[in-house]
C-alpha positions in Angstrom: 130.2 131.2 -172.4 126.9 132.8 -170.6 123.5 131.4 -169.5 121.7 133.0 -172.3 124.2 132.0 -174.7 124.1 128.4 -174.2 120.3 128.7 -174.2 120.2 130.2 -177.2 122.4 128.5 -179.2 121.2 125.1 -177.8 118.0 126.0 -178.8 119.1 127.2 -182.4 121.4 124.6 -183.4 118.2 121.6 -182.0 115.9 123.8 -184.0 117.6 123.3 -186.9 118.4 119.7 -186.8 115.0 119.1 -185.1 113.3 121.4 -187.7 111.0 122.5 -184.9 110.3 119.1 -182.9 108.9 120.0 -179.2 112.3 118.2 -178.5 114.2 121.5 -179.0 112.9 123.0 -175.7 114.0 120.0 -173.9 117.4 121.1 -174.9 117.8 124.2 -174.2 116.5 123.3 -170.4 119.2 121.1 -171.1 121.5 124.2 -171.7 120.3 125.6 -169.0 120.7 123.2 -165.8 124.3 123.5 -165.2 123.7 127.2 -164.2 120.8 126.7 -162.3 123.3 126.7 -158.7 125.0 129.9 -159.6 121.9 131.3 -160.4 120.2 130.5 -157.2 123.4 131.5 -155.4 123.4 134.8 -157.2 119.7 135.7 -156.1 120.3 134.4 -152.3 123.0 136.8 -152.4 120.9 139.5 -154.1 118.0 138.4 -151.5 120.5 138.4 -148.4 122.7 141.8 -149.2 119.7 143.5 -150.7 121.7 145.1 -153.5 123.2 144.3 -157.0 126.6 143.0 -157.8 129.0 141.6 -160.7 130.3 139.4 -157.5 126.7 138.1 -157.4 126.8 136.6 -161.0 130.9 135.6 -160.4 130.9 131.7 -160.4 133.6 131.7 -157.7 130.2 132.4 -155.4 129.0 128.8 -156.0 132.5 128.2 -154.6 132.1 130.1 -151.3 128.6 128.9 -150.8 126.3 126.1 -150.3 126.1 125.7 -154.1 129.7 124.6 -154.7 128.4 120.9 -154.7 125.4 121.4 -156.9 127.3 123.7 -159.1 129.8 121.1 -159.6 127.7 118.4 -160.3 125.8 119.8 -162.8 128.8 120.7 -164.5 130.3 117.4 -164.5 129.6 113.8 -166.5 128.9 111.1 -164.4 125.7 112.9 -163.1 124.8 113.9 -166.4 124.7 110.6 -167.3 123.1 109.4 -164.0 120.3 111.7 -165.5 120.1 110.4 -168.6 119.5 106.8 -167.3 116.7 108.1 -165.6 115.1 110.2 -168.0 115.4 107.6 -170.6 113.2 105.3 -168.2 110.1 108.6 -168.7 107.8 108.0 -171.8 108.5 111.4 -172.7 109.6 111.0 -176.1 112.7 113.0 -177.3 113.0 114.4 -174.1 116.2 112.5 -172.5 118.1 112.5 -175.1 117.9 116.3 -176.0 118.1 117.3 -172.6 121.3 115.5 -172.3 122.6 116.6 -175.7 121.8 120.2 -174.0 123.5 119.7 -171.2 126.3 117.6 -172.7 126.8 121.0 -174.9 126.9 123.2 -171.9 129.7 121.0 -170.4 131.7 120.5 -173.5 131.4 124.4 -174.4 132.3 125.6 -170.7 135.5 123.3 -171.0 136.3 125.3 -174.1 136.0 128.6 -172.7 136.7 128.7 -169.1 140.4 129.1 -168.0 141.2 129.7 -164.0 137.6 129.2 -163.4 137.4 125.8 -165.1 135.2 123.2 -162.9 136.1 119.2 -162.8 134.0 117.8 -165.4 134.5 114.4 -163.8 133.0 115.3 -160.3 132.9 113.5 -158.5 135.1 110.9 -159.8 138.3 113.5 -159.8 138.7 116.8 -159.1 140.8 117.5 -161.9 140.1 120.6 -163.8 140.7 121.5 -167.5 141.9 125.1 -168.2 141.4 126.1 -171.4 143.4 128.3 -172.8 140.9 130.6 -174.0 138.5 132.3 -171.7 134.7 134.4 -172.2 136.0 136.1 -168.8 139.8 136.3 -168.6 141.1 139.6 -170.6 144.7 137.2 -170.6 143.1 134.3 -172.5 141.4 136.5 -175.1 138.0 136.9 -173.5 137.4 140.0 -176.0 137.5 137.8 -178.8 135.7 135.2 -177.2 133.2 137.5 -176.3 132.5 138.9 -179.5 132.5 135.1 -181.2 129.5 134.7 -178.9 127.7 137.5 -179.2 127.9 137.2 -183.1 126.7 133.6 -182.6 123.8 134.8 -180.9 122.7 137.4 -183.0 122.7 134.7 -185.6 120.8 132.2 -183.3 118.2 135.2 -183.2 117.9 135.5 -186.5 117.8 132.3 -187.2 115.5 131.4 -184.6 112.9 134.7 -186.1 113.3 133.7 -189.6 112.4 129.7 -189.3 109.9 129.8 -186.6 
């Protein structure tokens, strides 16, 4: 699933469940956090090469650059649990749980929609990767159907947020 879809769908779900609670923004932030290394890596490559390319946004770029460890860490459960325990000590009401739920939703969705580009969800404890039988980017793993469903959900989320905001 694409970063914007993670963010928007999480915000819409949190908005529906929390009824416009400010924690919905924290959930959307949590859903975006795992992709920050890829976004940073793509920005770095763009600045370095001064040209846009599809490769700049390919998650495999992270595997070849200094962004590999942060990318693995942010897409795995142990660092999420550590971050949640640290955030739980803050006095921001509702933020730690909402952020952790958004982040966990991203990890779960990625586990279900990444095939050969799957990340190790228990890193650094294990490098084992779960390769889903479906993928949002691999044609032989139903990418077209996944993309159509993803964008139908994005459209429904936009309609929901427009109607109830």
